[in-house]
C-alpha positions as CSV (number, residue, x, y, z in Angstrom):
1,M,97.9,-19.7,46.5
2,F,96.7,-16.4,47.7
3,Y,93.9,-17.0,50.2
4,L,92.7,-20.6,50.1
5,N,94.3,-22.9,52.8
6,V,97.4,-20.8,53.1
7,S,100.1,-21.4,55.8
8,D,100.6,-17.7,56.8
9,P,98.1,-17.8,59.7
10,I,99.6,-21.1,60.9
11,N,103.1,-19.7,60.9
12,I,102.0,-16.5,62.7
13,Y,100.1,-18.4,65.3
14,T,103.0,-20.8,65.9
15,E,105.1,-17.8,66.8
16,I,102.4,-16.4,69.1
17,V,102.0,-19.7,71.0
18,H,105.7,-19.9,71.7
19,D,105.9,-16.3,73.0
20,D,106.8,-15.9,76.7
21,I,103.6,-13.9,77.3
22,Y,101.1,-16.1,75.5
23,V,97.6,-16.1,76.8
24,D,95.5,-19.2,75.8
25,K,92.3,-18.0,74.2
26,S,91.7,-21.3,72.4
27,L,88.3,-22.0,73.9
28,L,87.0,-19.5,71.4
29,I,87.4,-22.3,68.9
30,E,84.9,-24.4,70.8
31,K,82.3,-21.6,70.5
32,I,82.9,-21.1,66.8
33,S,82.9,-24.8,66.1
34,S,79.4,-25.1,67.7
35,C,78.2,-22.8,64.9
36,I,79.7,-24.5,61.9
37,K,77.1,-25.9,59.5
38,K,74.2,-24.2,61.3
39,P,72.4,-22.1,58.7
40,S,71.0,-19.8,61.3
41,Q,74.6,-19.0,62.5
42,K,76.3,-18.8,59.1
43,F,78.0,-15.5,59.8
44,I,79.9,-14.7,62.9
45,C,81.5,-11.3,63.6
46,I,84.0,-11.0,66.4
47,T,84.5,-7.4,67.4
48,R,87.0,-5.9,69.9
49,P,88.5,-2.5,70.3
50,R,91.8,-1.7,68.6
51,R,94.7,-3.8,69.9
52,F,92.5,-6.4,71.7
53,G,93.5,-9.5,69.7
54,K,91.3,-9.7,66.6
55,T,94.2,-10.7,64.4
56,Y,95.5,-13.0,67.0
57,N,92.1,-14.8,67.1
58,A,91.8,-14.8,63.3
59,N,95.2,-16.5,63.0
60,M,94.3,-19.0,65.7
61,L,91.1,-20.0,64.0
62,A,92.7,-20.3,60.6
63,A,95.6,-22.4,62.1
64,Y,93.0,-24.7,63.8
65,Y,90.5,-25.2,60.9
66,T,92.7,-25.1,57.8
67,K,92.7,-28.3,55.7
68,G,95.9,-29.7,54.4
69,Y,98.0,-29.1,57.5
70,D,98.6,-31.0,60.7
71,T,98.4,-28.5,63.6
72,K,97.5,-31.0,66.3
73,E,100.8,-30.6,68.1
74,L,100.3,-26.9,68.1
75,F,96.9,-27.1,69.8
76,N,97.5,-30.3,72.0
77,R,98.8,-28.3,75.0
78,L,96.0,-25.7,74.8
79,K,92.6,-25.6,76.5
80,I,90.8,-26.5,73.3
81,S,92.5,-29.9,73.4
82,H,90.2,-30.9,76.3
83,S,87.0,-30.1,74.3
84,D,84.9,-33.1,73.2
85,N,84.9,-31.9,69.6
86,Y,88.6,-31.0,69.5
87,I,89.6,-33.5,66.8
88,T,86.3,-33.3,65.0
89,H,87.1,-29.9,63.6
90,L,90.9,-29.8,63.6
91,N,92.2,-29.2,60.1
92,Q,88.9,-30.2,58.5
93,Y,87.9,-27.2,56.5
94,N,88.9,-25.2,53.4
95,V,89.7,-21.9,54.9
96,V,89.7,-18.6,53.0
97,Y,91.9,-16.2,55.0
98,I,92.0,-12.6,53.8
99,D,93.9,-9.9,55.7
100,F,92.5,-6.6,54.6
101,S,95.3,-4.7,56.1
102,I,97.6,-5.9,53.4
103,M,97.2,-4.1,50.1
104,S,99.2,-4.6,46.9
105,N,101.1,-1.5,45.6
106,E,99.3,-2.2,42.3
107,C,95.9,-1.2,43.9
108,H,95.1,2.5,43.6
109,S,91.4,2.4,44.6
110,Y,89.0,0.3,46.6
111,N,87.7,-1.2,43.3
112,D,91.2,-2.2,42.3
113,Y,91.6,-3.9,45.6
114,I,88.4,-5.8,45.5
115,Q,89.1,-6.9,41.9
116,M,92.5,-8.1,42.9
117,I,91.0,-10.2,45.7
118,M,88.4,-11.7,43.4
119,H,91.0,-12.5,40.7
120,N,93.2,-14.1,43.3
121,M,90.3,-16.1,44.8
122,I,89.3,-17.4,41.4
123,S,92.9,-18.3,40.7
124,D,93.0,-20.3,44.0
125,L,89.8,-22.1,43.2
126,K,91.0,-22.9,39.6
127,S,94.2,-24.4,41.1
128,Q,92.3,-26.7,43.4
129,Y,89.0,-27.5,41.6
130,T,87.6,-28.0,38.1
131,I,85.1,-25.2,37.9
132,D,83.3,-23.5,35.0
133,L,84.6,-19.9,34.8
134,T,81.9,-17.8,33.3
135,P,82.8,-14.1,33.0
136,N,81.0,-11.7,35.4
137,H,79.4,-14.4,37.5
138,P,79.3,-13.9,41.3
139,L,82.2,-15.3,43.2
140,S,79.7,-17.3,45.3
141,Q,78.8,-19.3,42.2
142,Y,82.3,-20.6,41.9
143,F,82.4,-21.7,45.5
144,R,79.2,-23.6,45.1
145,Q,80.5,-25.4,42.0
146,T,83.3,-26.9,44.2
147,G,80.7,-28.9,46.2
148,D,82.8,-28.2,49.3
149,S,82.2,-26.1,52.4
150,F,84.4,-23.1,53.3
151,V,85.2,-21.2,56.4
152,F,86.0,-17.6,55.6
153,I,88.1,-15.6,58.0
154,L,88.3,-11.9,57.1
155,D,90.7,-9.8,59.2
156,E,90.8,-6.1,58.9
157,L,92.9,-3.4,60.6
């Protein structure tokens, strides 16, 4: 798997949580969770200046939401565990996590990079779902065919 329900953000966040200078920012999860499945709040952009924790927050959100893992013990000691909806959203969503700061050596242009991401995303979907792959269709059509909901976390440098 390249992007769908991957363990990388969970592993990274686990290291962060166990660091001596960890600062609990987990209540951000409560704010984001209140927007899930609300059509008017479909897209959320979290901006910060450079070196202010965007990647840290992206890994935390992916570790919390990603289906197929049990991260309850990781979050049980954090502030989010006192939220009314803590368990409601924990590990309940298919998460697509793309870190745009990581580019393959095989990509020589922006178009190569985007094509690689699309190819890998379709590969992930094929491995998890029975979908009709029609050449040149938009990626969104393949996601709709699954019948599932997805949380996309896009991290950039």
